[in-house]
C-alpha positions in Angstrom: 19.4 38.5 -76.6 19.5 38.5 -72.5 17.6 39.8 -69.7 18.8 39.9 -66.3 15.6 38.3 -64.1 15.6 37.8 -60.7 12.5 34.6 -61.8 9.8 32.9 -63.3 7.1 33.0 -61.3 4.7 30.6 -62.0 1.3 30.0 -60.6 0.4 33.7 -59.7 -3.2 35.1 -59.7 -2.3 38.4 -58.8 -0.5 40.0 -61.7 -3.3 40.0 -64.2 -6.2 38.2 -65.3 -7.0 34.3 -64.6 -3.6 31.8 -64.1 0.2 33.6 -65.0 3.7 33.3 -65.4 5.4 36.6 -63.8 8.2 37.0 -65.0 10.1 39.7 -63.0 13.0 41.5 -63.8 15.6 42.9 -62.3 16.5 46.8 -61.8 14.9 49.2 -61.3 14.9 53.2 -61.4 12.7 54.1 -58.5 13.5 53.5 -54.7 10.2 53.1 -53.2 11.3 52.4 -49.1 8.1 50.0 -49.2 8.9 48.0 -52.0 8.4 44.2 -51.7 10.3 43.6 -54.1 13.8 44.4 -52.6 15.5 41.9 -55.1 14.6 43.5 -58.0 15.9 46.8 -57.0 19.6 46.8 -58.3 20.3 45.9 -61.8 23.3 43.4 -61.0 22.9 39.8 -59.8 23.0 39.8 -55.4 24.1 36.8 -53.2 22.0 37.1 -49.2 22.8 35.7 -46.7 21.1 32.0 -47.4 23.2 32.0 -50.4 21.2 32.5 -52.6 21.6 34.4 -55.2 19.1 36.9 -57.3 19.5 37.6 -60.5 20.3 35.6 -63.6 21.1 36.2 -67.4 18.8 34.3 -69.6 18.5 34.4 -72.8 14.8 34.7 -74.8 15.1 31.1 -76.0 15.2 29.6 -72.7 12.8 32.0 -71.4 10.4 30.9 -73.8 10.9 27.3 -72.7 10.1 27.7 -69.4 6.7 30.1 -70.0 5.6 27.6 -72.3 5.1 25.3 -70.2 2.1 26.6 -68.7 0.5 27.4 -71.6 -2.4 24.5 -70.9 -3.3 26.5 -67.8 -3.3 29.7 -69.4 -5.6 28.6 -71.8 -7.7 27.4 -69.8 -7.8 30.1 -67.3 -8.1 32.2 -69.8 -4.2 34.1 -67.9 -1.1 34.7 -69.6 2.8 36.1 -69.3 2.7 39.1 -66.8 6.0 41.1 -67.4 7.3 42.8 -63.7 10.0 43.8 -61.3 11.5 45.8 -61.0 11.2 47.6 -64.2 10.5 45.5 -66.3 11.0 48.3 -69.2 14.5 49.2 -68.4 14.7 46.0 -70.4 12.3 47.4 -72.8 13.8 45.5 -76.2 14.0 42.1 -74.5 10.3 42.7 -73.2 9.4 43.7 -76.8 10.8 40.3 -78.3 9.4 37.8 -75.1 6.1 39.7 -76.6 6.3 39.0 -79.9 7.1 35.2 -79.0 4.3 35.0 -76.9 2.1 36.1 -79.8 3.4 34.0 -82.3 3.0 31.3 -79.7 -0.5 32.6 -78.8 0.3 34.4 -74.8 -1.4 36.6 -73.8 0.9 39.0 -72.1 0.9 42.0 -69.1 3.3 44.7 -68.3 3.7 46.0 -64.8 5.6 48.8 -64.5 5.5 52.0 -62.7 5.7 54.1 -66.0 8.7 56.3 -64.7 11.0 55.7 -68.0 10.6 57.1 -72.1 7.8 56.5 -74.0 9.4 54.9 -76.6 10.0 52.2 -74.2 6.7 51.5 -74.6 5.6 52.5 -78.2 6.9 48.9 -79.6 4.9 46.9 -77.0 1.4 48.6 -77.7 0.5 46.5 -80.7 1.7 43.2 -78.3 0.9 43.7 -74.8 -3.3 42.9 -73.6 -3.0 45.3 -70.5 -0.7 47.9 -68.9 -0.9 48.3 -65.4 1.2 51.5 -64.5 1.6 52.6 -61.0 0.8 56.1 -59.6 3.0 55.9 -56.5 1.2 59.8 -55.2 -0.8 62.8 -55.9 2.4 65.5 -56.2 5.4 65.3 -57.2 6.3 65.7 -53.8 5.7 62.0 -53.4 7.5 61.4 -56.3 10.9 63.1 -54.9 10.6 61.1 -52.0 10.9 57.5 -54.4 13.1 59.5 -56.9 11.0 59.8 -59.4 9.0 62.3 -62.3 5.1 62.4 -61.6 4.6 64.1 -64.5 6.8 61.3 -67.3 4.2 59.0 -64.7 0.8 61.1 -66.4 2.7 61.8 -69.6 2.7 57.9 -70.4 -0.7 57.6 -68.9 -1.8 60.0 -70.9 -0.5 58.6 -74.4 -0.9 55.0 -73.5 -5.0 56.0 -73.2 -5.3 57.9 -75.8 -3.8 55.4 -78.0 -6.3 53.3 -77.0 -4.1 51.3 -75.3 -5.6 49.0 -72.3 -4.7 50.4 -68.9 -4.9 50.0 -65.9 -4.0 52.5 -63.1 -2.6 50.6 -60.1 -2.0 52.7 -56.6 -0.7 50.9 -53.6 -1.8 52.8 -50.8 1.5 53.0 -48.5 0.7 54.2 -44.7 1.4 58.5 -44.2 2.8 59.0 -47.8 -0.4 58.7 -50.0 -3.4 57.8 -47.8 -5.7 60.5 -46.6 -8.5 61.4 -48.0 -7.3 64.3 -49.8 -4.7 62.2 -51.5 -7.7 60.2 -53.1 -9.5 63.0 -54.5 -5.8 64.1 -56.6 -4.7 61.5 -57.6 -8.3 60.8 -59.0 -8.4 64.2 -60.2 -4.8 63.3 -61.9 -5.9 59.9 -63.4 -9.4 61.6 -64.6 -7.5 64.2 -66.5 -5.4 62.0 -68.1 -7.8 59.6 -69.7 -7.5 56.7 -67.5 -10.8 54.5 -67.3 -9.4 52.0 -64.4 -8.0 52.4 -61.5 -6.7 49.4 -58.7 -5.6 49.9 -55.4 -3.7 48.1 -53.7 -3.4 48.0 -49.6 0.4 48.4 -48.6 1.2 44.9 -46.8 5.1 43.7 -44.9 5.0 40.8 -47.0 8.4 40.9 -48.3 10.2 42.5 -45.0 12.3 39.5 -44.4 13.9 39.3 -48.5 15.7 43.1 -46.3 16.9 40.9 -43.4 18.1 38.8 -45.6 19.9 41.7 -48.0 21.5 42.8 -45.1 18.8 46.0 -45.0 16.9 48.0 -42.9 13.1 48.0 -43.6 11.8 51.9 -43.4 7.4 50.4 -43.1 8.4 47.8 -40.2 6.4 48.9 -38.3 3.8 50.2 -40.4 0.1 48.7 -40.7 -1.8 47.3 -43.4 -4.8 49.8 -43.4 -8.5 48.4 -42.7 -10.8 47.5 -45.5 -12.8 50.0 -44.1 -10.7 52.5 -44.9 -9.9 51.2 -48.3 -12.8 51.1 -49.3 -13.2 55.0 -48.1 -10.5 55.7 -50.3 -12.2 54.1 -53.5 -14.8 56.7 -53.6 -13.4 59.9 -55.1 -12.4 57.9 -58.0 -15.9 56.5 -58.4 -16.9 59.7 -57.4 -14.6 61.3 -60.3 -16.0 58.6 -63.5 -13.0 56.0 -63.2 -14.1 52.1 -62.5 -11.9 51.5 -59.4 -11.9 47.9 -57.8 -9.7 47.1 -54.5 -6.6 44.5 -55.8 -4.4 42.3 -53.7 
């Protein structure tokens, strides 16, 4: 069994509790113009202008060996492995096998997904994963039309995860001009509340991946966008708290 990944980021502290190794799977079924991992969008290997290849086929055994190298750090910090991307659940069978391998070694697993996949991709992971991060990209289908996705499918998956009492955190990237108005926050809070979600993290937009676009020969639509001030992020938290959600800033 093989998967296509771009990298394993070691000693990560932003992809779940503790010190983690984040596996970035290659390939995504959305096209978010603000994406800070553009090298993960295409399912095929790519070579940037420096000659670096983005994308390698790796088998389960070799990846497990790589992840176990940092086991002492996971155990000391309460960390583990995070499956990210791209969209990791486009390679759902491999994710399930990897999660099973990690469980057999006592390694905690988190999944960071946009959630715009059939629920069948989640089901084998339910007994194996300690934390699901599921993105909410915007307050309505018009926002999802801009990225090529389905709001209904994402909300349905969140509702089904919540009904199974899966450990779930909704993540909302706050993007200038896309979902950063106060009324957007009000509507997203109502959507999450209706879906049974209890926890939400807001992530401020940043431009840290912009240099990758140039290396890949692509334009970056958000080059001139300004990251939101912390005061604005805090104001956007308020509607989620009023809706009874456990809301926090992340990133």
